[in-house]
C-alpha positions, 0 to 999 in steps of 0.5 A: 237342347237341340243344337242348331245344325242341319237335320242332314248333311252330305260328306262330299267325296268327289275324287275319292277312290274305293281303296282310299282310306278316310284318315289319309284324305287331305281334306273333306268337305260337308254340304247341306245338299248332295253335290256329287253322286258318291256323296254320303248322306248323314242324318242327325241321330237325335232326328233318327231317334225321334222317328223311332219313337214315333214308329214305336208309339204307332206300333204300340197303338195300332198293333199292340206291340211294346214301345220298349221292345221296339226301341230295345236297350236304348228305350230307357235312355231315350224315354228319360231324355224326352 
């Protein structure tokens, strides 16, 4: 079951310095759009898996490759849960 959440979100990091530790931040915020240049984009893992499956299927059809080989160890779990 797909959870009703955005496909991608951004961790807003305005004011965070390179040497700062994440666990020491007093507060972090997320948004559906980039707010600051240094924001970090996160894409849902289930969406990434779907992309990998489509690429693997295309690879198998067009280039004679193996879908299982491309997906590696995750192949069994991914394909069983489709």
